[in-house]
VOGU-3710 file (C-alpha; in Angstrom, 3 decimals, decimal comma):
1> mgvgfikgri> -132,036/-85,290/6,580  -130,631/-88,769/6,170  -128,373/-91,293/7,837  -126,022/-93,797/6,236  -123,555/-96,320/7,625  -120,065/-97,270/6,463  -119,472/-100,829/7,669  -116,506/-103,112/7,526  -114,533/-105,752/9,368  -111,021/-105,435/10,796
11> gsdrsqalld> -108,697/-104,553/7,924  -111,302/-102,692/5,881  -110,268/-99,094/5,175  -113,467/-97,440/6,333  -111,740/-94,074/6,820  -110,806/-93,880/3,135  -114,380/-94,729/2,136  -115,527/-91,961/4,474  -113,057/-89,498/2,893  -114,348/-90,482/-0,568
21> lcfkearsgs> -117,828/-89,351/0,518  -116,378/-86,208/2,132  -114,707/-85,042/-1,055  -117,727/-85,996/-3,142  -119,832/-83,740/-0,893  -117,155/-80,994/-1,040  -117,400/-80,944/-4,863  -121,207/-81,155/-4,941  -121,811/-77,391/-4,949  -123,517/-77,244/-1,541
31> rgpifilvpe> -122,388/-74,550/0,888  -122,782/-76,170/4,308  -119,811/-77,179/6,471  -118,466/-80,731/6,438  -117,451/-82,086/9,828  -115,486/-85,291/10,438  -116,256/-86,099/14,084  -113,737/-88,400/15,795  -112,670/-89,075/19,402  -110,180/-86,566/20,820
41> kytfemekkl> -107,231/-88,985/20,591  -107,874/-89,656/16,864  -107,975/-86,042/15,667  -104,276/-85,947/14,736  -104,461/-89,260/12,850  -107,538/-88,180/10,897  -106,025/-84,772/10,102  -102,964/-86,586/8,778  -105,135/-88,777/6,512  -107,025/-85,695/5,330
51> sirllkdrdp> -103,777/-83,819/4,576  -102,451/-86,725/2,489  -105,759/-86,892/0,613  -105,661/-83,143/-0,110  -102,415/-83,661/-2,053  -104,355/-85,449/-4,800  -107,990/-84,389/-4,272  -109,800/-81,045/-4,098  -111,892/-79,353/-1,445  -112,846/-76,232/-3,471
61> nlrirvvsms> -114,185/-74,141/-0,584  -112,118/-75,703/2,220  -115,240/-76,910/4,013  -113,907/-80,184/5,433  -112,875/-79,946/9,057  -111,796/-82,632/11,543  -113,396/-82,035/14,943  -113,710/-83,743/18,307  -116,746/-83,257/20,520  -114,915/-80,566/22,496
71> tlanmvftkv> -113,862/-78,688/19,334  -117,375/-78,763/17,915  -118,790/-77,663/21,282  -116,442/-74,668/21,386  -117,628/-73,676/17,903  -121,254/-73,867/19,054  -120,656/-71,940/22,289  -118,715/-69,268/20,385  -121,627/-68,763/17,986  -124,626/-69,031/20,317
81> gglkekklts> -123,080/-68,314/23,730  -124,246/-69,913/26,947  -121,002/-71,177/28,462  -119,987/-68,905/31,338  -118,656/-71,550/33,706  -115,064/-72,763/33,738  -114,625/-76,319/32,514  -112,754/-78,430/35,068  -109,601/-80,297/34,138  -109,099/-83,845/35,419
91> sargmmtyra> -106,810/-82,712/38,263  -109,168/-79,869/39,236  -111,994/-82,380/39,288  -110,032/-84,513/41,731  -109,559/-81,517/44,027  -113,251/-80,661/43,788  -114,141/-84,250/44,689  -111,853/-84,065/47,725  -113,559/-80,858/48,853  -116,973/-82,490/48,370
101> ieavskdlkt> -115,969/-85,493/50,510  -114,429/-83,274/53,170  -117,551/-81,082/53,381  -119,793/-84,035/54,348  -117,189/-86,254/56,055  -118,954/-86,085/59,450  -122,123/-87,573/57,951  -120,439/-90,384/56,002  -120,810/-93,937/57,256  -118,398/-95,881/55,054
111> lrvpqdstgl> -116,516/-93,533/52,739  -114,440/-91,641/55,276  -111,315/-89,899/54,038  -108,157/-91,667/55,312  -104,890/-89,827/55,869  -103,679/-90,914/52,422  -106,899/-90,078/50,607  -105,677/-90,220/46,998  -107,102/-93,682/46,355  -110,546/-92,896/47,770
121> vdivkdalie> -110,782/-89,589/45,907  -109,994/-91,311/42,591  -112,595/-94,025/43,238  -115,294/-91,500/44,170  -114,392/-89,242/41,240  -114,721/-92,174/38,806  -118,045/-93,152/40,419  -119,427/-89,624/39,945  -118,302/-89,639/36,312  -120,038/-92,997/35,715
131> lkqnkigled> -123,235/-91,759/37,344  -123,318/-88,598/35,244  -122,428/-90,391/32,009  -125,338/-92,775/32,570  -127,741/-89,980/33,576  -128,191/-91,245/37,142  -129,161/-88,373/39,418  -129,547/-87,892/43,168  -133,180/-89,016/43,083  -132,166/-92,271/41,380
141> leemakktsd> -129,540/-92,953/44,058  -132,063/-92,282/46,835  -134,523/-94,653/45,179  -131,864/-97,377/44,887  -130,926/-96,955/48,560  -134,579/-97,338/49,609  -135,125/-100,468/47,533  -132,005/-102,430/48,524  -132,144/-104,840/51,454  -128,343/-104,976/51,745
151> dalkakledi> -127,371/-102,696/54,649  -123,763/-102,276/53,489  -124,841/-101,349/49,957  -127,469/-98,988/51,335  -124,864/-97,177/53,455  -122,536/-96,798/50,463  -125,326/-95,505/48,213  -126,317/-92,968/50,855  -122,699/-91,842/51,211  -122,328/-91,493/47,441
161> gliyasyekl> -125,563/-89,488/47,413  -124,230/-87,098/50,085  -120,951/-86,619/48,210  -122,820/-86,200/44,897  -125,011/-83,455/46,407  -121,957/-81,759/47,948  -120,109/-81,957/44,624  -123,028/-80,431/42,714  -123,265/-77,605/45,267  -119,577/-76,807/44,793
171> meedyidted> -120,021/-76,910/41,004  -122,584/-74,113/41,246  -119,651/-71,819/42,034  -118,979/-71,027/38,351  -117,657/-74,453/37,315  -118,816/-77,139/34,902  -117,533/-80,677/34,362  -117,322/-82,686/31,146  -120,679/-84,458/31,499  -122,683/-81,292/32,290
181> wiklfsrklv> -120,782/-79,554/29,517  -121,943/-82,207/26,992  -125,533/-81,829/28,212  -125,333/-78,044/27,740  -123,784/-78,585/24,299  -126,723/-80,818/23,330  -129,232/-78,143/24,410  -127,448/-75,322/22,563  -127,071/-77,311/19,351  -130,584/-76,427/18,180
191> sfeeikeati> -129,612/-72,723/18,088  -126,534/-73,366/15,943  -127,761/-72,433/12,454  -124,769/-73,891/10,593  -125,604/-77,419/11,753  -128,777/-77,438/9,647  -126,762/-77,337/6,410  -123,884/-79,448/7,687  -122,880/-82,920/6,549  -121,400/-84,909/9,407
201> fideftgftp> -119,137/-87,947/9,160  -118,593/-89,875/12,403  -115,592/-92,201/12,562  -113,513/-94,289/15,051  -116,238/-94,637/17,699  -117,304/-98,082/18,943  -120,005/-96,802/21,272  -121,318/-93,841/23,243  -122,379/-93,094/26,806  -126,073/-92,218/27,373
211> iqydliegli> -125,361/-88,461/27,457  -123,280/-88,785/24,283  -126,183/-90,583/22,598  -128,315/-87,500/23,346  -125,716/-85,367/21,571  -125,421/-87,753/18,598  -129,226/-87,816/18,335  -129,240/-84,013/18,136  -126,554/-83,997/15,448  -128,362/-86,634/13,369
221> alskntyisl> -131,769/-84,965/13,704  -130,566/-81,424/12,913  -127,884/-81,912/10,224  -128,475/-82,310/6,496  -126,899/-85,768/6,271  -124,900/-87,976/8,631  -122,636/-90,898/7,795  -121,426/-93,138/10,600  -118,450/-95,471/10,206  -118,573/-98,620/12,368
231> lldlksriev> -116,345/-101,657/12,760  -119,183/-104,036/12,024  -120,198/-107,250/10,324  -123,944/-107,812/10,488  -123,484/-111,449/9,475  -121,982/-112,165/12,895  -125,056/-110,985/14,840  -126,099/-114,599/15,413  -123,045/-115,034/17,651  -123,579/-113,836/21,227
241> ktvfskthit> -120,045/-112,574/21,895  -117,810/-111,436/19,062  -115,416/-108,549/18,476  -118,383/-106,722/16,969  -120,797/-107,165/19,899  -120,398/-103,611/21,196  -120,757/-102,022/17,759  -123,839/-104,175/17,076  -125,467/-102,526/20,108  -124,326/-99,084/18,902
251> yqrlidicnr> -125,675/-99,777/15,418  -129,060/-100,855/16,765  -129,370/-97,803/19,023  -128,552/-95,506/16,110  -131,156/-97,267/13,974  -133,676/-96,678/16,796  -132,815/-92,954/16,720  -133,415/-92,896/12,955  -136,801/-94,598/13,366  -137,795/-92,285/16,213
261> hnlkrledid> -137,229/-89,207/14,036  -138,456/-90,837/10,795  -135,145/-90,062/9,133  -134,338/-91,115/5,605  -131,889/-94,010/5,342  -129,059/-93,302/2,938  -127,380/-96,147/1,101  -125,046/-98,082/3,389  -121,504/-98,824/2,242  -119,902/-102,183/2,994
271> vssqdyyssp> -116,104/-101,967/2,809  -114,303/-105,206/2,016  -111,200/-106,308/3,916  -110,314/-108,846/1,239  -107,037/-107,190/0,201  -105,844/-106,572/3,776  -104,577/-110,090/4,436  -101,852/-111,502/2,205  -102,686/-115,112/3,030  -106,003/-116,992/3,183
281> dlayleknin> -105,294/-118,586/6,573  -105,010/-115,176/8,296  -108,183/-113,970/6,569  -109,983/-117,130/7,723  -108,746/-116,723/11,317  -109,922/-113,083/11,494  -113,398/-114,043/10,338  -113,810/-117,135/12,501  -111,740/-116,694/15,671  -114,788/-115,849/17,816
291> fyrakpfdge> -117,228/-118,300/16,243  -118,161/-121,391/18,242  -119,347/-123,278/15,154  -116,690/-122,295/12,624  -115,955/-124,632/9,744  -112,363/-125,999/9,725  -109,921/-124,313/7,360  -109,357/-126,676/4,467  -106,255/-125,056/2,951  -102,595/-125,109/3,921
301> snsieliefe> -101,562/-122,735/6,713  -98,194/-121,056/6,100  -98,641/-117,848/8,094  -99,653/-119,194/11,513  -97,510/-121,237/13,900  -98,438/-122,729/17,264  -95,403/-123,295/19,490  -95,379/-124,621/23,063  -92,641/-123,591/25,516  -91,546/-124,960/28,877
311> niykeveyva> -91,750/-121,522/30,509  -92,354/-117,883/29,678  -88,610/-117,098/29,736  -87,993/-119,390/26,753  -91,104/-117,983/25,101  -89,852/-114,380/25,276  -86,331/-115,435/24,259  -87,732/-117,178/21,164  -89,689/-114,036/20,243  -86,572/-111,863/20,624
321> akivelvndk> -84,514/-114,219/18,440  -87,305/-114,297/15,840  -87,392/-110,489/15,685  -83,615/-110,398/15,120  -84,021/-112,950/12,312  -86,854/-110,988/10,664  -84,922/-107,714/10,791  -81,453/-108,990/9,843  -82,296/-111,725/7,343  -85,702/-110,865/5,895
331> gyryreitva> -85,616/-107,080/5,646  -88,330/-106,247/8,173  -88,390/-102,930/10,073  -88,955/-102,758/13,827  -92,072/-100,631/13,249  -93,601/-103,497/11,240  -93,450/-105,932/14,171  -95,922/-106,174/17,045  -95,720/-108,514/20,020  -99,160/-109,006/21,575
341> trdldtyayl> -99,948/-110,624/24,926  -103,085/-110,899/27,051  -101,156/-110,335/30,290  -98,489/-107,696/29,807  -97,664/-107,422/33,521  -96,518/-111,070/33,590  -94,180/-110,624/30,629  -92,994/-107,014/31,024  -89,974/-107,656/33,255  -88,746/-110,451/30,984
351> vraifkdykl> -89,249/-108,349/27,863  -87,162/-105,555/29,366  -84,309/-107,892/30,323  -84,235/-110,178/27,269  -84,879/-107,511/24,625  -82,047/-105,486/26,167  -79,721/-108,489/25,859  -80,704/-108,843/22,202  -80,216/-105,077/21,684  -83,779/-104,627/20,432
361> nyfldqklea> -85,405/-101,222/20,326  -89,003/-101,451/21,507  -91,921/-99,565/23,024  -93,746/-101,241/25,913  -97,407/-100,228/26,085  -97,618/-100,260/29,852  -98,976/-97,612/32,193  -96,665/-96,520/34,986  -97,991/-95,015/38,190  -96,923/-91,411/38,634
371> ktnpilvllt> -95,911/-92,098/42,225  -93,201/-94,509/40,995  -91,514/-91,799/38,923  -88,053/-91,167/40,470  -88,387/-87,375/40,249  -91,749/-87,458/42,015  -90,315/-89,817/44,672  -87,448/-87,380/45,195  -89,719/-84,318/45,538  -92,289/-85,955/47,828
381> silnmkkeny> -89,601/-87,424/50,072  -87,804/-84,080/50,403  -91,070/-82,499/51,570  -91,836/-85,444/53,876  -88,476/-85,116/55,645  -89,493/-81,935/57,481  -92,945/-83,327/58,211  -91,560/-86,613/59,615  -88,580/-85,061/61,439  -86,024/-86,627/59,069
391> synsvfnylk> -87,194/-90,172/59,714  -85,347/-93,166/58,278  -87,993/-93,770/55,589  -88,228/-90,172/54,368  -84,450/-89,690/54,111  -83,660/-93,004/52,433  -86,604/-92,785/50,007  -84,901/-89,596/48,884  -81,416/-91,128/48,722  -82,613/-94,278/46,929
401> sglvgidhee> -84,426/-92,326/44,204  -81,170/-92,585/42,261  -81,140/-88,876/41,406  -79,171/-87,404/44,311  -75,625/-87,899/43,046  -74,722/-90,244/45,920  -73,566/-93,661/44,731  -74,941/-96,945/46,013  -71,978/-97,740/48,294  -72,217/-94,345/50,007
411> vsllenyvia> -75,967/-94,737/50,528  -75,379/-98,206/52,037  -72,705/-96,813/54,386  -75,036/-94,027/55,534  -77,867/-96,499/56,013  -75,779/-98,828/58,174  -74,551/-95,926/60,309  -78,068/-94,480/60,775  -79,506/-97,855/61,787  -76,612/-98,575/64,173
421> ngirgskwfe> -76,817/-95,187/65,912  -80,519/-94,289/65,657  -79,948/-91,083/63,698  -82,994/-88,857/63,078  -84,138/-85,270/63,486  -81,498/-82,582/64,122  -78,738/-85,209/64,366  -78,603/-85,185/60,545  -77,200/-81,633/60,755  -74,604/-82,372/63,479
431> dwdmplihni> -71,166/-83,957/63,147  -71,286/-87,688/63,774  -68,697/-88,849/66,318  -70,055/-92,321/67,116  -68,499/-95,469/65,617  -70,200/-97,476/62,887  -69,551/-100,727/64,754  -69,923/-100,631/68,546  -67,284/-102,704/70,318  -66,757/-102,519/74,104
441> eddsepdnty> -63,150/-103,654/73,701  -62,331/-100,794/71,314  -62,385/-97,382/72,997  -60,400/-95,528/70,312  -61,814/-92,377/68,727  -63,531/-93,299/65,405  -62,500/-91,482/62,200  -65,787/-90,296/60,739  -64,328/-87,800/58,259  -65,500/-89,772/55,237
451> ingirqrvme> -69,035/-90,456/56,443  -69,466/-86,866/57,659  -68,411/-85,712/54,209  -71,203/-87,796/52,661  -73,688/-86,478/55,253  -72,776/-82,861/54,467  -73,169/-83,409/50,703  -76,619/-84,862/51,323  -77,915/-82,417/53,938  -76,499/-79,075/52,765
461> pigklhnklk> -79,004/-78,539/49,893  -81,806/-80,046/52,032  -81,136/-77,629/54,904  -81,025/-74,733/52,445  -84,415/-75,741/50,982  -86,100/-76,276/54,350  -84,935/-72,848/55,573  -86,631/-71,287/52,543  -89,825/-73,236/53,248  -90,198/-71,895/56,802
471> gknslrdiss> -93,383/-69,924/57,398  -96,183/-69,409/54,880  -95,387/-69,841/51,201  -97,465/-69,611/48,054  -97,599/-72,502/45,607  -95,498/-70,415/43,216  -92,834/-69,912/45,910  -92,722/-73,633/46,790  -92,410/-74,573/43,118  -89,605/-72,043/42,681
481> ylyefsldig> -87,751/-73,344/45,767  -88,022/-76,951/44,536  -86,690/-75,939/41,136  -83,721/-74,177/42,763  -83,165/-77,289/44,896  -83,057/-79,484/41,780  -80,328/-77,206/40,392  -78,384/-77,367/43,666  -78,205/-81,179/43,540  -77,325/-81,165/39,835
491> laereltt> -80,516/-82,885/38,679  -80,540/-81,097/35,315  -77,070/-82,376/34,369  -77,629/-85,917/35,593  -78,867/-88,615/33,194  -82,302/-89,806/34,367  -82,941/-93,519/34,232  -86,409/-94,732/35,173
//
């Protein structure tokens, strides 16, 4: 049993060095499996690299396999058994957390469930995940609560403890979450005979949680050989905070594991990033950007420009114009250009507007809240209408989703009429005979044919849906009714713009 490290800075092709060792092991004549362990989100990328490599290299017995922790766990559980519980998905975990909070809500001092409990449930769910990942149990929480002199903190710790206990009790009902699943995986690993002859290559990790370190320790201690690829430069350890700080900690903890088990150290491989940068000034910047005592660059800088702008609008406009120049005049492809910013939220709205004006195709790496999705707004508002007796907010959230087939002018006309005449409840399903503008000098009968036509187009499919939803319905029935409703309003044929 031995452990080796593949180390390199940004720009070093550590994955190719790792694949070199993989194929060398595959041709060595040994019979054990070869696992390339990567995070879940990197499995496709690593499989792609492996497929390209297989076009020119040989794996005689097809022993190389790309796995994530979950894939490897499933292999172990299939061979040795032990997993009877159902693993919870993220959404199921949220529901279980809600049930745990609800079960002890009368005893909670600070973490009471509000009417809109989504935010609290997410916070508590994340807290439980953090506690489990860091191996903090109920006893630890109780001890923390006893030691603290802060009354507010004590109350919160006690509440978290109550919810934690309630959550664990619910989990005994044939369920298991990710953290407990990893712990079980670590325990079952010793019974997995194939691991003893396996060579494991670990890539694309910067660090591990405490329970993941237990698993990695088991893999290192039980396998034939383990190689670990880290984005690392040991020369920068003298600097307190660098881009490698986290991997320095990971490296040291893995070295401690090796020492604890008296494992043989295999030869480390340092991968150079020398050929990655086409110009010396970029190479210098990458190596020195986080150093407080860096020596000045003594060459000529042709690849780096510092430009000051009066405002962020001119800054984004300059970037857009520069991209057009690079693509049209210098032969660049859009996929070869990246625009990086430390505060994407500040720039996002300008990027959307200005890049559109310049007709630039782009991908904006920004998370959007699900509740802002127009389809979700439409569906939640249609369900809220019945609950809120067709209140102003519920009806016009639905109409302003942009997916109803009612244009902006018609929505504005309806809105003005509803506000002027206090329309709500069953009045939405009755003919409107009141004027839009109330004038005591004008007693003529108003012509509401047009506005009643709009009202009927809006309310006919809504009334049809709400009649179907009367009484008790299963989740399958509700989903089916909502789908039929989306067809009634022509959602499938309408172009969706978000």
